[in-house]
N, C-alpha and C positions, 0 to 999 in steps of 0.2 A: 657565514654569508647573510647579508642584510635581506630582510623580507621586502618583497616587491609589491608595491601599490600602484594600481592602474587608476588614473584619474580621466574620467570621460566627461567633457564639457566643452561647449562651443565658445564660452567666454574666456578669451586669452588671459584677462586679468585674474579670473578665478583659477585657472590653471596654474598661473605663476605663483599666487599667494598661497593656495592650498599646498602646492608643490613645495614651496619653501618651508611652510609650517611643518610638514611631515619629513622633509629632508633633514631638518635640524634635529630630529628624533632619530636619525640614522637609517630610515628607510630608503630603499632604492625606488625613485619615482619614474613612472612611465605615463605618458599622456597621449590622449586621443582627442581630436577636435569635433568628432561626430560620432553617431551611434554605430554606423557600420564599421568604421575604423576601429572602434573600441570592441565590438564583437570579435573581429579578426585578430585583434592584439590579445584579447582574452584567450582565444583558441591557441594562438601560436606560443604565447609567452607563459601562460597559466600563472597569473599573479597571485600572490597570497590574499589580496583583498582588492575590491573595486569601489572606488568613490565615483558616484554617477549623479549627473544633473538631470532633472526631470524634464526641463524645458529646452528642447533642441529642435532646430528647424527640419531636419530630414527624417528624424525618427525620435519620438520621446523616450524618456528613461523607462517608462513602463514597458514598451515594446522591446527595448533593448534587454531589460531583465528577463522577459518571457523568452527571448531567443538564447540568452546565455543559460537559462535554466533548462532548455529544451535539448541541449547538447551534453552528452555523457561527459566530454572532457572538461566542461566548465560548471557542470551541475552544482557542485559543492563550494565554489568560490564565494565568500561572503560578500554581500553587497550592501553598502551604506549610501542611501539616496540623499543627496545634497541639493536642496532646492529653496527657492524664495517663497514658495506656496506653503500655506500653514492650515489649509482646510482639512477637516477630518476625513472627507470623502477621498481626497488625493492620498492621504496616508493609507486609507483602507484598500484602495486600488494598488498601491505600491507594495503592501504586505501580501495581498493576494496574488500578484505577479511573481513574488519570490524574494522581495527586498528583506533584508535581515534587520536594518536599523534605518532610522530616519532623523535628519538634522535639517534645521531651517535657517537659511541665510538671513542676516549676517551671523557668523558663529565665532564664538570665542576660541582662540587657539587651544587653550587647555581643554575645552570641551570636546573639540574635535580630536584631539589626541587621545583623550580618555576613552571616547567611543571606539576609535580605531584599535586601540590596545586591547579593549574588552572583546571586540569581535575576533581579533587574532587569537586571543587566548582561548576562546570558546572553540575555535576552529581547530586549534592544536590539540585541545583536549578531546574533541570529537574523533580526530584522527588516530588517537591512541586508545580509544574507548572500546573498539571492536576487536575481539579475539579473531585469530586467522581462521579457524575451522567454522564452517557453516553447516547448518542443519539442512534437512530436506524439506523443501517447501512445496506443498501440494495445494493447487487451486481446485475448488469444487464449483462447478458452474452448469448452467442449463440454458437451453435455448428460450425459454420463457419462465415466468414466475409460477409458483404453485406446484412444482414438480417434487420439491422436497430437499433442496440443496442444503438448507440450513439444518434440517434433521440428520441428513447423511454426514454432513461435515462434523457436527457435534458428536454423534454416536461413533463415528469411524475414529475421532480422535480419543475418545474414552476407551474403545476396544484396543486401539494400539497402545495406549498407555498402560492398560491392564495386562496385556500380553508381553510387551517388551520391557516394562518397568523403567522407561526413560523419560526425561522431560518432553512434554508435549504442550503446545500452545494452539488454541483454536480462536481464530479472529474473524468476527463479523465486519467485513469491509463494505458495509451498506448503510451509510448514514441516513437516518430517517426511516430505515426499513428494519431495525433490530428486532428480533423475536426472542432471543435466548433469555434475556432478563425477565420478561414476562412469563416465560414458560417455566423458569427455574426459581422465581420468587425474589430476584434481586430488584431493589427499588432504584428508579430513575437513573439508569446507567449513562455515564459521562466519560467513560474511559476513552473511546474513539474520538468523541467530540473534543475533548481536552487536548489530544495530540494534534488534531486537525487545525486547532487554533494556535498551534506552536510553530515558530519559524523552523523550516526543514533542517537548518543547521543545528538547532538545539535538540532535535530528536535524537536520542541515544538509547542504547539498551537499558541504562538506568532510568531514564525518563519513561520509557515504555513499560518497564517492570512496575513502576509506580502506579500504572493505570490498569493493571491486570486484576482480575477478579479470581480469587483462589476458590477451589470447590472441594467438596468431599469425595468426588468421584474421579479425581486425577488431574486432568488437563487445567491449565490456567486460561482464563478467557479474556479476550478484548472484546467488550460488549459495545454494541452500536445503539444509539438513540432510537426510539420508535416515532419521534416527533416529526410531523411533515416539514416544519420549518428548518430542520436540519438536513434536508435533502441537498440543499445548496452547497453543502461541504463537499459533495461529490466532486467538485471542480478542483479540489485541493490536491492536484496531482503529485506535486513535489513532496507534499506531506505523506501521501500514501507510500510513495517510493522510499522515503526515509523510514517509515514505520516497517515496512516489509523487510527492508535491509536490516534493521535492528532485530526484528523477530528471528530472522534466520541465524543470528548469532546467539540466540538465548535458549534454543531447544533443539533436540535431536530431530523433532518432527514439527512443522508448523503447518496447520490446515487452514487454509483461507476459504471463507464462505463468501463467494462472489455472486452466487445465485444467477439470476437473469441480469447480466453484467449492466450497471448503470454508471460505471466510471469513465469519464471522458478519456482518461489516459490508460485504458485498460491494457494496451499492448505493452506498455512499459512495466505495468505490474505483473503481467504474465511473463515478461522477460526475466523477471527474477525468480521464476518458479522452475523447478525441475520437471514437474508434471502437471498436466491438466486433466482432470476427471470430469467428463460430460455425463450428465444425468439425463435420461430419456424414459418415455413410457411406451409400452408395447401397442400403440396405436397407430394407424397409417399417417395421420396428420402430424403427430409428434415425431415420427421417424423422418418424415419429409423436412421438417424444420431442423432436426438434428443433423441431417445430411448437409444442409447449407452451412450450419454452424460449424461442423467439422472441417468443411472445405476452407472457411475463414481462418480457423485454428492451424490448419496445415500451412496456409499462406504465411504465417508468422512463425513457423518452425516446429510446431507440434506434430508428432508422428514422424519427424525427421531427425532433427538434432535434439529435441526434447520429447519426453514421453507423452503420449496421448492415450488415455485409457476411457472406458465406457462402463457404466452401470445402468441397470434397468430398475426403475422404482415403480411398483404396483400399488398405487395409492388407494384404488378401489377394487373390489371384486367385480369381475366381469366374465360372462360365459364366452364372449367373443373378443379375442385379443390375439395379437401376433405372438408366436412362439420365439424362444430365445434364438433358435436357429434361423428364423426368418429375419430377425432384427440383425443378426451377425451378417447374414447374407446381403441384406440391403445396405448396411452401413460400411461393410468391409472391415470391421473391428471386432475382436473377440470381447464378448461381454465378461467383465471381471467378476460381477456378481449381480444377482437379482434379489431385490428387496421385496418381500411378500406384503400384501395389504394386512393392516392390523388396526382397524377402527377402534375396536374395543380397547386395545392396548394403549392406542394414543389417547383415548379419552381418560383412561386411568392415570396415564403419565401426566396429562394436563391438570387432573384434579389433585394429584399428589405433588405436582411441581418438581418432577424428576425427569431425566432423559428417558426416552422410551426403552433404551436398551437395559435400564436398571429396574424396570418394573418386574420382569421375568428374567433374571440373569441366565437361566438355562432354557429360555423359550426360543422359538424358531427365529424371530426377528433378531434377537441378540446373537444367535449362532451365525446368521447371515453377515452381520457386521464384524463378527469375529473372523469369519472366513475372508472378508474383504480386508481386514487388518493384516491377515496372514500373507495375502497376496502382495499387499503393499510392502510389508516387512521384507519379503523375498526380493522385491525390486531394489529397495534401499540397500540391501546386503550387497547387491551386484553393482551398485553405483560406483 
C-alpha cells in the first residue's frame, strides 16, 4: 500500500506541482487548500507525512503545526514545512511549533523527494524502535519549590535500584533548574538540553540512552542544566512527551523530578505517568497549598484512574509541627513515608558529592528511603 502524503497549501499551482512530483514516486497524494481543512484531514486520514505551507490566509502553517501536535491522533506525523520564506527566525518558530524539516521555495524535485524519503524513513524507524513493555513511571512533585523533590526523586531511585536490582532511570525534567550535576560532581550537564533541541520524531530510546549519565550507585540519570537561559526550553512540550515515552521503554522504573511544576504541558507529561507522588511539609500553610494541589491532580485523574501518593519531608527540626495523623486527616491521603530532617548529613553529602542516602547507608534517612522504595515496589507488583 502506498504511503499517504497530505499537502496543505492555499496555492493551487503549488498543490498541483508538488503533488505531481511526489505522485511520480509512488506516493498517494491528498490535498487541503487551507489550514482548518488540513487539520481535519490529518485527523481523519492520518497520513504518513504532511507537507505544509507557512503562508496561508486563514491560519498560518505554524498554528496548523501546533494544532496537529496537540492531538494524540496526529502527534507523531512528520511535518515538512514548505515555504517561500527563508529567515532564520521563521525556521526557529517552525521547529519550536513541532516542524520536523524545512524547505524553501522554489525547490528542486530531487531535493524535495530526498527530504520526504528521509522523514518517512526516520518515522518508520521510530515506530519499530520501542519495545512493547513499558516500565513504571513515577512523577515526584510539590506545590512549591524548596520542599526537596530533587532529593527524594534521586534517593528513592537509588533505594529502589538497590532493593530490586532492576534498571532504574531518574530524570530531572526541569531545564535551567538542574541540581544533581552540581551535587554529584558532574560537569556542565547537557543531556536534557540536547534532547529538547531535537525534533520530537527523532527522539528514541537509543538517542535518549546516549544522553544519560551512568553512576556508581545504580540508576542512570538524565541531567538538566542549571543555567537560567535554558529555562525557555520548558516550552518544548512535544520533546518532553517524546522523552518520557522513550524513558518508559528503557527501565523497569522511571522517576521524574518535576518539583514545583514549571512545564507548560505538565498535564500531558503526567498523563504518561502511572503515579504522582506529592511532597509536602508538616506546617499549616504547606498543607493548605498541598490541598489545592491535590485537588488539581484529582481533576486530571490522579487518585481515580491513576495512583496519587503523599510523602512528608521534614527539612528542618521544629518543636511545633503537624503530626502525620493531622496531615492525613486534613489531606485525606495516607502518608506513604516521612523523611526526617538531617542537616548535618546533607552537608556531608554535599561536601563529598554523593547522594544523601549513601553517606550513612544504615542511617535513619536511608532507612526511610528504603521503606518508601518498599512501598513503591509493592504497588508496582500489584500493577
